[in-house]
VEXFI-542281 format. One line per 4 residues: number of its first residue (from 1); for each residue x, y, z of N, C-alpha, C, CB. Coordinates in Angstrom, 2 decimals, m for minus. Each point is the difference from the previous one (the first is absolute). Glycine has a CB too. Layout:
<rs>
NUM) X Y Z X Y Z X Y Z X Y Z ~ ...
</rs>
This chain:
<rs>
1) m144.18 m48.86 m45.00 m1.37 0.12 0.26 m1.02 m0.15 m1.30 0.85 1.50 1.96 ~ m2.02 m2.13 m1.85 m0.69 0.00 m1.16 m0.70 1.33 m0.15 m0.22 m2.46 0.10 ~ m0.28 2.46 m1.50 m1.13 1.41 m0.07 m1.03 m0.28 1.08 0.07 0.48 m2.76 ~ m0.71 m1.55 2.79 m1.37 m0.03 0.36 0.40 0.07 1.79 m1.35 m1.63 m2.49
5) 2.28 1.09 2.53 0.34 0.30 1.75 0.32 1.39 0.44 1.04 m2.21 0.10 ~ m0.63 2.92 m1.18 0.67 1.74 0.47 m1.41 0.77 m0.08 2.84 0.16 m1.33 ~ m3.63 m0.99 0.51 m1.53 0.96 m0.22 m0.92 m0.25 1.11 m0.02 m0.16 m2.57 ~ 0.26 m1.38 3.16 m0.91 m0.11 1.08 0.53 0.85 1.41 m0.70 m2.46 m1.14
9) 1.56 2.17 1.34 1.12 0.68 0.86 m0.43 1.81 0.04 2.18 m2.16 m0.92 ~ m2.34 2.80 m0.48 m0.41 1.28 0.07 m1.27 0.19 0.17 1.60 0.44 m1.11 ~ m2.13 m1.53 1.03 m1.89 0.43 0.13 m0.20 m0.55 1.60 m1.21 m0.66 m3.05 ~ 2.15 0.03 3.53 0.24 m0.21 1.49 0.15 1.35 0.78 1.19 m2.23 m0.55
13) m0.13 2.78 0.30 0.25 1.07 0.58 m0.94 1.08 m0.24 2.11 m0.79 m0.06 ~ m2.54 1.16 m1.01 m1.08 1.06 m0.35 m1.35 m0.55 0.66 1.17 0.76 m2.41 ~ m1.48 m1.87 2.94 m1.31 m0.16 0.74 0.54 m0.01 1.16 m1.48 m1.19 m1.44 ~ 2.52 0.86 2.00 0.20 0.20 1.63 0.24 1.39 0.29 1.03 m2.22 0.34
17) m0.85 3.26 m1.32 0.44 1.50 0.06 m1.33 0.68 0.04 2.28 m0.15 m1.37 ~ m3.08 m0.40 0.46 m1.46 0.70 m0.15 m0.96 m0.71 1.46 0.11 0.16 m3.34 ~ 0.28 m1.41 3.60 m0.87 m0.63 1.00 m1.08 m0.51 m0.61 0.65 1.37 1.66 ~ m0.64 m2.16 m2.98 m0.94 m0.58 m0.81 0.18 m1.68 0.54 0.17 2.06 m2.28
21) m1.35 m2.33 2.48 0.07 m1.48 0.43 0.70 m0.81 m1.28 m2.35 0.17 1.64 ~ 3.26 m1.31 m1.72 0.70 m0.79 m0.86 m1.08 m0.49 m1.00 1.85 m0.64 1.74 ~ m3.18 0.10 m1.08 m1.17 m0.50 m0.88 m0.12 0.95 m1.08 m1.28 m1.07 1.84 ~ 1.32 2.46 m1.41 m0.58 0.57 m1.33 0.88 0.80 m0.92 m1.99 0.07 1.22
25) 3.35 m0.11 m0.52 1.25 0.98 m0.63 0.69 m1.33 m0.97 0.70 2.16 2.50 ~ m0.62 m3.34 m1.86 0.72 m1.01 m0.73 m0.75 m0.96 m0.39 1.74 0.43 1.04 ~ m3.27 m0.36 m1.25 m0.72 m1.01 m0.41 0.13 m1.65 0.68 0.19 1.71 m2.05 ~ 0.45 m1.18 3.37 0.00 m1.33 0.89 m1.29 m0.41 0.58 2.23 0.55 0.61
29) m2.22 m1.84 m0.65 m1.19 m1.06 0.70 m0.56 0.33 1.20 1.06 m1.72 m0.87 ~ m2.02 1.93 1.19 m0.41 0.40 1.49 m1.01 m1.18 0.27 0.23 2.85 m0.08 ~ 0.24 m3.52 1.05 m0.27 m1.23 0.36 m0.86 0.09 1.55 2.31 m0.90 m1.56 ~ m2.94 0.77 1.93 m1.18 m0.23 1.31 m0.44 m1.49 0.08 m1.12 2.44 m0.35
33) 1.62 m2.75 1.85 m0.31 m1.34 0.15 m1.15 0.14 1.31 2.64 m1.12 m1.00 ~ m3.71 0.53 0.69 m0.81 0.12 1.60 0.16 m1.78 0.79 m2.43 2.28 m1.14 ~ 2.82 m1.95 2.11 0.55 m1.26 0.66 0.56 m0.83 m1.09 m1.67 m0.01 1.91 ~ 0.99 m1.44 m1.94 0.62 m0.90 m0.79 m0.81 m0.58 m0.95 1.38 m0.33 1.64
37) m2.76 1.19 m1.85 m0.94 m0.26 m0.89 m0.34 0.96 m1.12 m0.68 m1.17 1.81 ~ 1.08 2.35 m2.25 0.06 0.80 m0.88 1.02 0.69 m0.61 m1.62 m0.12 0.88 ~ 1.93 0.19 m1.89 0.97 0.81 m0.58 m0.21 0.86 m1.12 1.12 m1.56 0.81 ~ m1.05 2.99 m0.24 m0.31 1.00 m1.17 1.43 0.61 m0.83 m2.32 0.75 1.55
41) 2.52 m0.78 m2.98 1.29 m0.03 m0.69 m0.56 1.24 m1.10 1.06 m2.98 0.37 ~ m0.28 3.94 m0.25 m0.57 1.40 m0.86 1.51 0.05 m1.12 m1.76 1.85 2.50 ~ 1.34 m1.26 m3.42 1.27 m0.11 m0.85 0.56 m0.91 m0.81 0.26 1.02 1.42 ~ m1.11 m1.89 m1.59 0.62 m1.45 m0.57 m0.21 0.15 m1.41 m0.57 m1.64 1.98
45) 1.40 0.12 m2.74 0.05 0.31 m1.34 m0.63 m1.24 m0.44 2.04 1.58 m0.15 ~ m2.71 m2.01 0.86 m0.77 m1.38 m0.77 0.20 m1.23 1.10 0.69 0.70 m2.85 ~ m1.33 m1.88 2.59 m0.36 m1.00 0.33 1.07 m1.02 m0.68 m2.46 0.94 0.41 ~ 3.63 m1.72 0.44 0.53 m1.01 m1.19 m0.10 m1.44 0.86 1.97 1.85 m1.48
49) m2.82 m1.88 2.59 m0.26 m1.60 m0.11 m1.55 0.10 1.21 3.37 m1.35 m0.46 ~ m4.06 0.54 0.43 m0.99 0.00 1.03 m0.36 m1.29 0.41 m0.78 1.98 m0.78 ~ 0.52 m2.41 1.91 m0.47 m1.52 0.19 m0.58 0.62 1.48 2.02 m2.16 m1.49 ~ m2.55 0.81 1.95 m0.49 0.41 1.45 1.13 0.20 1.14 m2.13 m1.35 m0.61
53) 3.39 0.51 0.21 0.88 m0.06 0.87 1.02 1.36 m0.18 m0.39 m2.74 0.03 ~ 0.59 3.19 m1.32 1.08 1.04 m0.43 m0.90 1.09 m0.86 2.25 m1.86 m0.14 ~ m1.60 3.19 0.41 m0.17 0.81 m1.03 1.29 0.87 m0.19 m2.51 m0.09 0.41 ~ 3.02 0.31 m1.61 1.05 0.81 m0.40 m0.67 1.21 m0.87 1.75 m2.10 0.07
57) m0.98 3.21 0.73 m0.68 1.19 m0.56 1.51 0.66 m0.61 m2.49 0.39 1.93 ~ 2.37 0.33 m3.03 1.00 0.53 m0.74 m0.09 1.43 0.74 m0.15 m1.51 m2.41 ~ 1.37 2.25 2.68 0.07 1.34 0.47 1.19 0.67 m0.88 m0.92 m0.63 2.52 ~ 1.22 1.94 m2.14 0.67 0.43 m0.96 1.58 m0.25 0.62 m2.07 1.74 m1.01
61) 2.03 m1.84 2.51 1.21 m0.85 0.52 0.36 m1.52 m0.03 m0.33 1.72 1.22 ~ m0.10 m2.31 m1.84 m0.07 m1.35 m0.04 m1.32 m0.86 0.07 2.07 0.52 0.87 ~ m2.13 m1.49 0.08 m1.25 m1.05 m0.22 0.11 m0.20 1.78 0.24 m1.56 m3.08 ~ m1.91 1.71 3.22 m0.60 0.02 1.53 m0.58 m1.43 m0.36 m0.72 2.87 0.92
65) 1.15 m3.64 m0.12 m0.42 m1.40 0.27 m0.51 m0.38 1.32 1.57 m0.45 m1.55 ~ m3.03 0.07 1.78 m1.19 0.20 1.22 0.15 m1.78 m0.32 m2.14 2.97 m0.03 ~ 2.06 m3.65 1.20 m0.46 m1.59 0.17 m0.61 0.06 1.18 1.78 m1.25 m1.15 ~ m2.57 0.17 1.13 m0.99 m0.16 1.03 m0.96 m1.32 m0.49 0.07 2.80 0.67
69) m1.52 m2.38 0.18 m0.95 m1.17 m0.32 m1.23 0.62 m0.47 0.92 m1.58 1.71 ~ m1.67 1.17 m2.53 m1.30 0.29 m0.26 0.12 1.64 m0.65 m1.07 m1.84 2.10 ~ 2.14 2.30 m2.86 0.12 1.46 m0.75 m0.89 0.00 m0.88 2.20 0.38 0.16 ~ m3.01 0.94 m0.16 m0.89 0.57 m0.95 0.41 1.48 m0.16 m1.89 m1.64 0.61
73) 1.76 1.59 m2.14 0.26 1.38 m0.58 m1.57 1.05 0.10 2.15 m1.35 m1.92 ~ m2.32 1.76 3.12 m1.20 0.83 0.38 m0.19 1.22 m1.20 0.48 m0.53 2.83 ~ 0.34 1.42 m2.74 m0.02 1.29 m0.93 1.41 m0.26 m1.11 m1.21 1.91 2.25 ~ 0.74 m1.29 m3.43 1.05 m0.14 m0.99 m0.11 1.04 m0.88 0.10 m2.29 0.17
77) 0.68 3.11 0.14 m0.22 1.40 m0.85 1.31 0.43 m0.48 m1.96 0.85 1.38 ~ 1.96 0.08 m2.27 1.14 0.40 m0.51 1.07 0.83 1.06 m1.50 m0.02 m2.23 ~ 0.97 0.30 3.65 0.90 1.00 0.70 0.07 m0.85 1.09 m0.58 2.42 m0.80 ~ m0.24 m3.44 1.38 m0.13 m0.75 0.84 m0.36 m1.44 m0.13 m0.27 1.97 0.72
81) 0.78 m2.71 0.50 m0.37 m1.83 m0.39 0.07 m0.12 1.72 1.55 m1.21 m2.98 ~ m2.70 0.53 3.27 m0.46 m0.34 1.51 0.29 m1.85 0.06 m2.31 2.39 0.22 ~ 2.81 m2.64 0.66 0.25 m1.49 m0.17 m0.73 m0.21 1.73 2.78 m0.35 m2.09 ~ m3.59 m0.52 1.91 m0.56 m0.48 1.53 0.18 m1.59 m0.14 m2.04 2.06 0.51
85) 2.38 m2.45 1.03 0.07 m1.30 m0.15 0.94 m0.32 1.30 m0.40 m0.13 m2.78 ~ 0.76 m0.76 3.23 0.94 m0.39 1.08 1.39 0.25 m0.50 m1.57 m1.76 0.93 ~ 2.38 2.94 m0.77 1.39 0.14 m0.73 1.20 m0.35 1.15 m1.01 2.05 m1.79 ~ 1.68 m2.75 1.01 0.74 m0.77 1.16 1.50 0.63 m0.16 m1.53 m2.50 m0.05
89) 1.81 3.60 m1.11 1.46 0.22 m0.32 m0.33 1.27 m1.39 1.27 m3.06 0.83 ~ m0.29 3.88 m0.62 0.06 1.04 m1.21 1.40 0.06 m0.18 m2.06 1.49 0.44 ~ 2.59 m1.32 m1.60 1.47 m0.25 m0.42 m0.06 1.03 m1.07 0.51 m2.66 0.54 ~ 0.61 3.20 m0.88 0.50 1.10 m1.00 1.24 m0.76 m0.81 m0.67 2.28 1.70
93) 0.02 m2.44 m2.83 1.53 m0.79 m0.99 0.12 1.34 m1.17 m0.64 m3.49 m0.01 ~ 1.97 3.38 0.02 0.36 1.02 m1.22 0.54 m0.63 m1.09 0.47 1.72 1.43
</rs>
């Protein structure tokens, strides 16, 4: 088992034991989808690609790919991104 996997597993067990949410203890992304028109992503690591049909967001656990029509980045902050438009799919890529 790799050192990073062991470290992640220990953090997960510690988080579970203390009942701390994963987005806080493990720095995991918190994703909130409102219908198919608005997506909030907290704990991101930056934007990898942006077009009206596709947004790729870097996270600590991989890449989040959002596809749709007329996508707009409404808020881009160090801790949160808001994507609005007609969202057709969301995929996690490692």
